[in-house]
C-alpha positions as CSV (number, residue, x, y, z in Angstrom):
1,M,0.0,0.0,0.0
2,V,1.3,3.5,-0.9
3,F,0.8,6.2,1.7
4,V,0.5,9.8,0.7
5,S,1.1,12.8,2.9
6,I,-1.8,14.7,4.2
7,R,-0.9,17.7,2.0
8,E,-1.0,15.5,-1.1
9,A,-4.3,14.1,-0.1
10,V,-6.0,17.5,0.2
11,M,-8.9,17.7,-2.2
12,A,-9.1,20.8,-4.4
13,R,-11.8,22.9,-2.7
14,P,-13.0,26.5,-3.0
15,I,-12.1,29.0,-0.4
16,T,-14.7,30.7,1.7
17,G,-16.3,33.4,-0.4
18,E,-15.2,31.7,-3.6
19,S,-13.7,34.1,-6.2
20,P,-13.5,33.7,-10.0
21,L,-9.8,33.1,-9.6
22,A,-10.4,30.4,-7.0
23,R,-12.9,28.8,-9.3
24,L,-10.3,28.4,-12.1
25,R,-8.0,26.6,-9.7
26,V,-10.8,24.3,-8.4
27,D,-11.9,23.6,-12.0
28,A,-8.3,22.6,-12.7
29,G,-8.6,20.1,-9.8
30,M,-5.9,21.7,-7.7
31,S,-5.6,22.9,-4.1
32,Q,-3.8,26.1,-3.3
33,I,-0.8,24.0,-2.2
34,Q,-0.7,22.1,-5.5
35,L,-0.9,25.2,-7.6
36,A,1.9,26.8,-5.6
37,Q,4.0,23.7,-6.0
38,R,3.4,23.6,-9.8
39,L,4.3,27.3,-10.2
40,G,7.3,26.9,-8.0
41,T,7.8,30.7,-7.4
42,V,4.7,31.4,-5.4
43,S,3.8,30.2,-1.9
44,E,0.5,28.9,-0.8
45,P,-0.2,32.1,1.2
46,G,0.5,34.0,-2.0
47,I,-2.1,32.0,-3.9
48,H,-4.6,32.7,-1.0
49,R,-3.9,36.4,-1.2
50,W,-4.6,36.4,-5.0
51,E,-7.9,34.5,-4.5
52,T,-9.0,36.8,-1.7
53,G,-8.2,40.0,-3.6
54,R,-5.4,41.2,-1.3
55,T,-2.9,41.1,-4.0
56,R,-2.8,40.2,-7.7
57,P,-0.4,38.0,-9.6
58,S,2.4,39.9,-11.3
59,V,2.3,40.3,-15.1
60,D,5.3,38.1,-15.6
61,I,3.7,35.0,-14.1
62,L,0.4,35.3,-16.0
63,P,1.3,33.1,-19.0
64,R,2.6,30.3,-16.8
65,L,-0.4,30.6,-14.4
66,A,-2.8,30.4,-17.4
67,A,-1.0,27.3,-18.8
68,T,-1.0,25.6,-15.4
69,L,-4.7,26.2,-14.9
70,G,-5.4,25.2,-18.5
71,V,-7.1,28.4,-19.5
72,S,-6.4,31.1,-22.0
73,L,-4.6,34.2,-20.9
74,E,-7.7,36.3,-21.6
75,A,-9.9,34.0,-19.3
76,L,-7.3,34.3,-16.5
77,V,-7.2,38.1,-16.8
78,Q,-11.0,38.3,-16.7
79,A,-11.0,36.1,-13.5
80,I,-8.4,38.3,-11.9
81,V,-10.3,41.5,-12.8
82,K,-13.6,40.0,-11.5
83,T,-12.0,39.0,-8.2
84,P,-13.0,41.7,-5.7
85,R,-10.2,43.7,-4.3
86,R,-9.8,43.4,-0.6
87,Q,-7.9,46.3,1.0
88,E,-6.1,46.1,4.3
89,S,-7.9,48.2,6.9
90,V,-6.1,51.6,7.2
91,V,-6.9,54.0,10.0
92,D,-8.1,57.3,8.7
93,T,-6.1,59.7,10.9
94,Q,-7.9,62.7,9.6
95,S,-11.3,61.5,10.8
96,L,-9.8,60.7,14.1
97,R,-8.5,64.2,14.5
98,E,-11.9,65.7,13.7
99,T,-13.6,63.9,16.6
């Protein structure tokens, strides 16, 4: 019997609040870990940040990301654009001074 690690046994599943970018990954049958491993230059947390809209993939990785996901470059860019941007909370110091 062949044993696989827990990480290899992880099923591809959408993240909470599934984004268009996460759907492409899930449709390709990959977990965030698997996608990060195939790309080789991005960590699992980096993939998570893309899918939650905190950051976006750099332009230089787009062709390889599209090929890895098995989609056209145009479909990938559309998914990235449709993924809502999530900004880090920043304290508005001006409004604090006004109170």
